[in-house]
C-alpha positions in Angstrom: 13.0 -1.8 26.0 12.5 -5.6 25.2 11.4 -6.2 21.6 9.5 -9.3 20.3 11.6 -11.7 18.3 11.1 -11.4 14.4 9.6 -14.8 14.2 7.1 -14.8 17.1 4.2 -17.2 16.5 1.8 -14.6 16.8 2.8 -13.1 13.6 2.2 -16.2 11.7 -1.3 -17.2 13.2 -3.5 -15.3 10.8 -1.6 -16.4 7.6 -1.6 -20.2 8.7 -5.1 -20.1 9.7 -6.3 -18.6 6.4 -4.0 -20.5 4.3 -5.3 -23.9 5.7 -9.0 -22.6 5.0 -8.2 -21.7 1.4 -6.2 -24.8 0.9 -9.1 -26.9 2.1 -11.4 -25.1 0.0 -9.6 -26.1 -3.2 -10.2 -29.9 -2.6 -13.8 -29.2 -2.9 -13.6 -27.1 -6.3 -13.5 -29.5 -9.3 -14.5 -27.3 -12.3 -11.8 -26.3 -14.6 -11.0 -22.6 -14.5 -11.5 -20.9 -17.8 -9.8 -17.6 -18.9 -11.6 -14.6 -20.2 -9.1 -11.6 -20.3 -8.7 -10.0 -23.5 -5.9 -12.1 -25.4 -7.5 -15.3 -24.2 -10.8 -14.3 -25.6 -9.2 -13.3 -29.1 -7.2 -16.6 -29.4 -9.8 -18.9 -27.5 -7.4 -20.3 -24.9 -7.0 -20.4 -21.4 -4.8 -17.9 -19.4 -2.3 -20.8 -18.6 -1.2 -20.9 -22.3 0.6 -17.7 -21.6 0.9 -17.7 -17.8 2.4 -19.9 -15.2 -0.4 -18.1 -13.1 -1.5 -14.7 -13.8 0.3 -12.3 -13.8 3.6 -14.2 -14.3 4.4 -15.2 -17.9 5.5 -18.7 -19.0 7.8 -19.1 -22.1 5.1 -18.8 -24.6 3.6 -15.5 -22.9 7.2 -13.9 -22.9 7.5 -14.7 -26.6 4.1 -13.3 -27.3 5.0 -10.0 -25.3 8.3 -9.8 -27.4 6.6 -10.3 -30.5 4.4 -7.2 -30.1 1.1 -9.3 -29.1 1.5 -11.7 -32.0 1.6 -15.5 -31.5 5.3 -16.6 -31.2 6.7 -17.4 -34.7 3.9 -15.5 -36.5 3.4 -12.1 -38.0 -0.5 -12.1 -37.9 -1.3 -8.9 -36.4 -3.5 -7.7 -39.3 -5.4 -11.0 -39.7 -6.3 -13.0 -36.6 -9.7 -12.5 -35.5 -10.1 -9.5 -37.6 -12.5 -8.3 -40.2 -10.9 -6.6 -43.4 -12.4 -3.3 -44.7 -10.3 -2.2 -47.4 -6.8 -1.4 -46.0 -8.2 -1.3 -42.5 -8.8 -4.4 -40.3 -11.1 -4.3 -37.3 -11.1 -6.6 -34.2 -13.9 -7.1 -31.7 -13.8 -4.7 -28.7 -13.6 -7.6 -26.4 -10.4 -8.8 -28.0 -8.3 -5.7 -27.1 -10.0 -4.1 -24.1 -10.0 -5.2 -20.4 -10.0 -4.0 -16.9 -8.3 -5.0 -13.7 -9.0 -4.4 -10.1 -6.5 -5.0 -7.4 -5.3 -4.2 -3.8 -5.3 -5.2 -0.3 -8.8 -4.8 1.4 -7.4 -5.9 5.0 -4.0 -4.7 6.3 -2.6 -5.1 9.8 0.7 -3.5 10.7 2.7 -4.0 13.9 5.8 -2.1 15.0 7.8 -1.6 18.2 7.0 2.1 18.9 4.4 4.6 18.7 6.7 7.7 18.3 5.7 10.4 15.9 7.0 9.9 12.3 7.4 6.1 12.6 5.2 3.0 11.9 2.1 2.6 13.9 0.1 -0.5 15.0 -3.1 -0.4 13.2 -5.6 -2.5 11.2 -7.4 -0.9 8.4 -10.1 -1.7 5.8 -10.0 -0.3 2.2 -11.5 -1.2 -1.1 -9.1 -2.6 -3.7 -7.4 0.6 -4.4 -5.9 0.2 -8.0 -8.2 0.3 -11.0 -6.8 -0.1 -14.5 -8.4 0.0 -17.8 -6.3 -1.1 -20.8 -6.3 -1.5 -24.4 -3.8 -3.9 -26.3 -3.4 -5.6 -29.4 -2.2 -5.2 -33.0 -3.2 -2.6 -35.5 -1.9 -4.5 -38.3 0.9 -7.0 -39.3 3.9 -6.3 -36.8 2.5 -3.1 -35.4 1.4 -3.5 -31.7 0.0 -1.2 -29.1 -0.6 -1.1 -25.4 -2.4 1.7 -23.4 -3.1 1.5 -19.6 -5.2 4.1 -17.8 -4.7 3.5 -14.1 -6.7 5.2 -11.1 -5.2 4.9 -7.6 -7.7 5.8 -4.9 -4.9 6.1 -2.4 -3.1 8.7 -4.3 -6.3 10.3 -5.5 -4.7 10.2 -9.1 -5.8 8.9 -12.5 -3.2 8.9 -15.4 -1.9 7.0 -18.3 0.4 4.6 -16.6 1.8 3.1 -19.8 1.2 3.7 -23.4 3.4 2.5 -26.3 3.5 1.3 -29.8 5.6 -1.6 -31.2 7.1 -2.0 -34.7 8.0 -5.7 -34.9 10.1 -8.2 -36.9 12.1 -5.4 -38.6 14.5 -6.6 -41.2 13.5 -10.5 -40.5 11.7 -12.1 -38.0 12.8 -11.7 -34.3 15.8 -9.8 -35.7 14.5 -6.3 -34.0 11.4 -5.1 -32.4 11.0 -1.3 -31.9 9.1 0.1 -28.8 8.2 3.7 -28.5 6.2 5.5 -25.6 5.7 5.1 -21.8 6.8 1.5 -20.8 8.4 -0.7 -18.3 12.1 -1.1 -19.2 12.4 -4.3 -17.2 9.4 -6.1 -18.9 11.6 -8.6 -20.8 13.8 -9.4 -17.4 14.0 -12.8 -15.8 12.4 -11.1 -12.8 10.2 -8.1 -14.3 8.8 -5.4 -12.1 5.2 -5.7 -12.9 4.9 -9.5 -13.0 4.7 -10.2 -9.4 2.2 -12.6 -8.0 1.6 -10.5 -4.9 0.6 -6.9 -4.8 3.2 -4.5 -3.5 2.3 -2.7 -0.2 3.0 1.0 -0.5 4.4 3.1 2.3 2.4 5.9 4.2 4.2 9.3 3.9 3.7 12.8 5.2 4.9 15.5 2.8 7.1 18.0 4.4 7.4 20.1 1.3 9.9 20.4 -1.6 13.6 19.9 -0.8 12.8 18.0 2.4 12.6 14.3 2.9 8.8 13.3 3.9 8.1 11.7 7.1 7.7 7.9 6.5 5.0 6.4 8.7 5.1 3.0 7.2 7.9 1.5 4.8 6.9 0.0 1.4 7.3 -3.7 1.0 8.5 -3.6 -2.5 11.3 -6.0 -3.8 14.7 -4.8 -2.4 16.5 -5.2 -5.8 14.0 -2.8 -7.4 14.1 -0.1 -4.9 16.0 3.2 -4.9 17.9 2.2 -1.8 19.4 5.7 -1.2 18.3 8.2 1.5 18.9 11.9 0.6 18.1 11.6 -3.0 15.8 14.0 -4.9 14.2 14.1 -8.3 14.8 16.9 -10.7 11.7 18.8 -9.4 13.4 18.7 -5.6 11.1 15.9 -4.3 12.5 13.3 -2.0 13.0 9.9 -3.6 12.2 7.3 -1.0 14.5 4.5 -0.5 11.7 2.0 -1.1 10.5 3.4 -4.3 11.2 1.8 -7.6 13.2 3.5 -10.2 15.7 3.3 -12.9 15.5 0.2 -15.0 12.7 -1.1 -12.7 10.5 1.9 -13.0 6.9 0.7 -14.1 6.7 3.7 -16.6 9.4 5.6 -18.2 9.2 7.5 -21.5 11.6 6.5 -24.2 12.6 4.2 -27.0 14.1 0.8 -27.1 15.1 -2.0 -29.3 15.1 -5.7 -28.6 15.1 -9.0 -30.4 16.4 -12.5 -30.8 18.9 -12.4 -33.9 20.6 -15.7 -32.9 17.6 -17.8 -32.0 15.5 -18.5 -28.8 18.6 -18.9 -26.5 19.7 -15.1 -26.7 17.9 -11.9 -26.2 19.1 -8.4 -26.4 17.6 -5.1 -25.4 18.9 -1.4 -25.7 17.1 1.7 -24.8 17.1 5.5 -24.2 14.8 7.4 -21.8 14.2 11.0 -20.9 15.3 10.0 -17.5 14.5 8.4 -14.1 11.6 10.0 -12.3 10.4 12.2 -15.1 6.6 12.4 -15.0 6.4 13.7 -18.6 8.6 15.5 -21.1 12.4 16.0 -20.2 13.8 18.5 -17.8 17.3 17.5 -18.5 19.1 17.6 -21.9 21.1 14.5 -21.0 19.3 11.0 -21.5 19.5 7.8 -19.6 20.2 4.7 -21.4 20.4 1.0 -20.6 21.4 -2.4 -22.0 19.9 -5.7 -21.1 20.7 -9.4 -22.3 18.9 -12.6 -21.3 20.1 -16.2 -21.8 17.5 -18.9 -22.0 19.3 -22.0 -20.9 16.5 -24.5 -21.1 13.2 -24.5 -23.0 11.3 -27.8 -22.5 7.7 -28.2 -21.7 8.2 -28.9 -17.9 11.6 -27.1 -17.3 13.0 -23.7 -18.2 15.8 -21.6 -16.7 17.2 -18.2 -17.9 19.5 -15.4 -16.5 19.4 -11.7 -17.3 22.1 -9.1 -16.9 21.6 -5.2 -17.3 23.3 -1.9 -16.8 21.4 1.4 -16.4 23.4 4.6 -16.9 21.9 7.8 -15.6 23.1 11.4 -16.5 22.2 14.1 -14.3 19.0 12.1 -13.3 19.0 13.1 -9.4 20.0 15.5 -7.0 21.5 15.5 -3.4 20.7 17.5 -0.6 22.3 20.7 -1.9 20.5 20.3 -5.2 23.7 19.4 -7.3 23.0 17.0 -10.0 24.5 13.6 -9.8 24.6 10.5 -12.0 22.6 7.5 -10.6 23.4 4.1 -12.2 22.5 0.6 -11.5 23.9 -2.8 -12.6 22.5 -6.3 -11.8 21.5 -9.9 -12.6 18.2 -11.7 -12.3 17.3 -15.4 -12.9 14.2 -17.6 -13.2 14.1 -21.5 -12.7 10.8 -23.3 -13.6 10.3 -27.1 -13.1 6.8 -28.5 -13.2 5.0 -26.6 -10.4 7.8 -24.8 -9.0 9.0 -21.1 -9.8 12.0 -19.8 -8.5 13.1 -16.1 -8.9 15.9 -13.9 -8.0 17.4 -10.5 -8.5 20.6 -8.6 -7.3 21.2 -5.1 -8.1 24.1 -2.7 -7.4 23.4 1.2 -7.4 26.0 3.6 -7.5 26.1 7.6 -7.4 28.7 9.2 -9.5 29.4 13.0 -10.0 29.2 13.6 -6.2 30.4 16.9 -4.7 33.7 16.5 -2.9 32.0 18.3 0.3 29.5 15.3 0.5 31.8 12.3 -0.1 32.5 11.9 3.5 28.9 11.9 4.6 27.1 10.3 1.7 27.5 6.5 0.8 27.6 6.3 -2.9 26.9 2.5 -3.1 23.8 0.4 -2.3 22.7 -3.1 -2.9 19.4 -4.9 -3.0 18.7 -8.7 -3.1 15.3 -10.5 -3.6 14.8 -14.1 -3.8 11.3 -15.8 -4.4 9.9 -19.2 -4.6 6.4 -20.0 -5.6 4.9 -23.5 -5.6 1.4 -24.4 -7.4 0.2 -26.9 -4.5 -3.1 -27.6 -6.6 -4.4 -26.2 -9.7 -6.0 -23.2 -7.8 -3.7 -22.8 -4.8 -0.3 -21.1 -4.9 2.1 -20.7 -2.0 5.2 -18.4 -1.9 8.2 -17.3 0.2 10.2 -14.3 -0.4 13.3 -12.8 1.0 14.5 -9.2 0.7 17.8 -7.6 1.9 18.6 -4.0 1.4 22.0 -2.7 2.0 21.2 1.1 1.9 23.3 4.2 0.8 22.9 7.8 1.0 23.1 10.1 3.8 24.8 8.2 6.4 22.7 9.9 9.2 19.5 8.8 7.5 20.1 5.5 5.8 18.7 2.2 7.4 19.2 -1.2 5.8 16.6 -3.8 6.3 15.9 -7.6 5.8 12.4 -8.9 5.4 10.8 -12.4 4.8 7.4 -12.9 3.4 5.1 -15.8 3.5 2.4 -15.6 0.8 -0.5 -17.5 -0.5 -2.9 -17.1 -3.5 -6.1 -18.7 -4.2 -7.4 -18.7 -7.9 -11.1 -18.6 -7.6 -11.0 -18.5 -11.4 -8.0 -18.0 -13.4 -8.8 -14.2 -13.7 -10.1 -13.9 -10.0 -7.7 -14.5 -7.3 -7.2 -13.7 -3.6 -3.9 -13.6 -1.7 -2.5 -13.5 1.7 0.8 -12.0 2.6 2.6 -11.8 6.0 5.8 -9.7 5.9 8.1 -10.2 9.0 11.2 -8.1 10.0 14.3 -9.9 10.5 16.3 -7.3 12.2 16.1 -5.7 15.7 14.3 -2.3 16.3 16.4 0.9 17.1 14.4 2.6 19.7 12.0 4.4 17.6 14.5 6.0 15.1 13.8 4.3 11.8 10.5 2.9 10.7 12.6 0.3 8.4 13.7 -1.3 11.6 10.7 -0.6 13.9 8.6 -2.3 11.6 7.8 -5.9 13.0 5.0 -7.4 10.8 2.6 -6.7 8.2 -0.3 -8.9 7.3 -2.5 -8.3 4.3 -5.5 -9.9 2.5 -5.7 -8.8 -1.2 -7.8 -9.4 -4.3 -6.8 -9.3 -8.0 -9.5 -9.3 -10.7 -9.1 -9.0 -14.4 -11.7 -9.1 -17.0 
């Protein structure tokens, strides 16, 4: 079988055509975009005060998040834009309530095979599939909250994706902030899971039942550094964990408690936390807890240049199962970094996952170590047009008969019609040869999507 080369020009035609069209449109648009999501309404500022471009945070936005939704350097949660009624302060509803609609209405996928159980050549139209209703703000001085109700049309599921309370500036300002509830552990990292400019494209799966790995029709295009990386792992309910799923420190929502702060000034950040365990939907099926540590060094903090580096360790205890349903420990260690200079954003993350406590009978057939690398560059070409390039490499681990490594490159562009309404293009290309219909991660050749991201 002759396979098309990964960089066949036909893969790039739709991306280049639409990028040129959108780029040309920006030259005819002269009005200044104004922000209207909840926090910008409350403080009467544009979204760019806290974002390089939504949803990526800049230095001010990161400090605002760390400070429990209070302006950096302040403890004004009980007073700003609020009315005082005795011991209670009330805010305008539009100052803490917002909605977001996002997804990929057009998707085109290409592969080298039509074999059952592998990727298919197809083009599909959808409606933006993820709707989020969220409330966030402050109840009083140094007490913040965040609740996100998410409805995913593809998964036919609606649930509280995240919900937590923060108690801020304990002891003295920036010494310690306490966060309790369901949250993203990596929210303060140099490359946070939920702060990507371009929407993650989910995999298509066919459920084969508990204790059996699902059939994968199309792989997920998630950052390799954030992915599960192993084949042959199961959660504590016996459901297969896909190698491309996000998990551990980079899970979007886990239940626990963490403490973070900047006791030595703006240059140093610390975070420690305890979770029920990875892949626990609610409650705790395991007496043991997972825990993590995270530090971040901010190397530069000027108006036009900033750089930071993060290091973390996530330590799981009986937080996954292998094929004979024996409990194992699943750990992750890694680094991430961010460099911003004028209109250029560079991001990178590298993570090592390791399985310990593996039964002796499986040590020869199960690779206990896996790694993932993600590097991304974004350039704001005009005030409304963002272009990006991302590289992912996954060196997979797990069951040696199932594991498949892959390497991808993505070309991306995003047009901000307003600061809160954006449309993006993404063209992912496989850099490896196919393997004769055996693995969708390799047979995947190219995915082109057009997406939308609207926040109000």
